[in-house]
C-alpha positions as CSV (number, residue, x, y, z in Angstrom):
1,X,88.3,119.1,92.9
2,X,88.5,122.9,93.2
3,X,90.7,125.3,91.2
4,X,93.5,125.1,93.8
5,X,93.6,121.3,93.5
6,X,93.8,121.5,89.8
7,X,96.6,124.0,89.9
8,X,98.5,121.9,92.4
9,X,98.1,118.8,90.1
10,X,99.1,120.7,87.0
11,X,102.2,122.0,88.8
12,X,103.3,118.4,89.4
13,X,103.3,117.7,85.6
14,X,103.8,120.9,83.7
15,X,105.7,124.2,84.2
16,X,103.5,127.2,85.1
17,X,104.0,128.7,81.6
18,X,102.7,125.6,79.7
19,X,100.5,126.3,76.8
20,X,97.2,124.6,77.6
21,X,96.6,124.1,73.9
22,X,100.0,122.5,73.2
23,X,99.2,119.0,71.9
24,X,102.4,117.6,73.4
25,X,100.9,118.3,76.8
26,X,97.2,117.7,75.8
27,X,97.3,115.4,72.8
28,X,93.5,115.3,72.3
29,X,93.8,119.0,71.3
30,X,96.0,118.4,68.3
31,X,94.6,119.6,65.0
32,X,95.4,116.4,63.2
33,X,95.6,112.9,64.7
34,X,96.1,111.0,61.5
35,X,99.3,109.0,61.1
36,X,99.7,108.3,64.8
37,X,100.7,104.9,66.0
38,X,97.9,102.5,67.1
39,X,96.8,103.2,70.6
40,X,95.0,101.7,73.6
41,X,93.1,104.2,75.7
42,X,92.0,103.0,79.1
43,X,89.6,105.2,81.1
44,X,88.2,104.8,84.6
45,X,84.7,105.8,85.5
46,X,85.6,107.8,88.6
47,X,88.5,109.8,87.1
48,X,88.4,113.5,86.4
49,X,90.4,112.8,83.2
50,X,87.9,110.2,81.9
51,X,86.2,112.6,79.5
52,X,89.5,113.7,78.0
53,X,90.5,110.0,77.5
54,X,87.1,109.2,75.8
55,X,87.5,112.3,73.6
56,X,91.1,111.3,72.6
57,X,90.0,107.8,71.7
58,X,87.2,109.1,69.5
59,X,89.5,111.6,67.8
60,X,92.0,108.8,67.0
61,X,89.3,106.6,65.7
62,X,87.8,109.5,63.6
63,X,91.3,110.1,62.1
64,X,91.6,106.5,61.1
65,X,94.1,105.5,63.8
66,X,93.6,102.0,65.1
67,X,92.5,102.4,68.7
68,X,91.3,100.1,71.4
69,X,89.1,102.1,73.8
70,X,88.7,100.3,77.1
71,X,86.4,102.1,79.6
72,X,86.5,100.5,83.1
73,X,83.3,101.2,84.9
74,X,83.5,101.5,88.7
75,X,87.2,102.2,88.7
76,X,89.2,105.2,89.9
77,X,92.1,107.1,88.3
78,X,94.9,104.9,89.7
79,X,93.1,101.5,89.6
80,X,95.9,100.0,87.5
81,X,98.3,100.2,90.5
82,X,96.2,97.6,92.3
83,X,96.8,94.9,89.6
84,X,98.1,92.5,92.2
85,X,95.0,92.6,94.3
86,X,92.1,93.7,92.1
87,X,90.7,91.5,89.3
88,X,89.7,94.4,87.1
89,X,93.1,96.0,87.3
90,X,94.8,92.7,86.5
91,X,92.4,92.4,83.5
92,X,93.4,95.9,82.3
93,X,97.1,95.2,82.7
94,X,96.8,91.9,80.8
95,X,94.8,93.8,78.1
96,X,97.6,96.4,77.8
97,X,100.2,93.6,77.5
98,X,98.2,91.8,74.8
99,X,97.7,95.1,72.9
100,X,101.5,95.9,73.1
101,X,102.4,92.4,71.9
102,X,100.0,92.7,69.0
103,X,101.3,96.1,68.1
104,X,104.8,94.8,67.9
105,X,103.8,91.7,66.0
106,X,104.5,89.3,68.9
107,X,102.3,86.3,69.7
108,X,100.4,85.8,72.9
109,X,102.0,83.5,75.4
């Protein structure tokens, strides 16, 4: 991706005047991650945002936040959308569902 691609993508999600250090837009940049809710962070090997996800999971863990970090090698950014036809995507969706059930104190079916 070149600069024009990144600007185009940023414009899809954030207004032009967004503060690139605002943790509401970029949570891994927050000064303090303690006290946040348990999280599951899924990253895909072939995703330009992978490093940010990996960093966020590490920061949560370092702050004492319960975190499940699930890197999916060989996957691309939107692999979860293929859950109906791709085994790894279905596995990830099921893992998210199990983590959500656990976080809310529900039992697995």
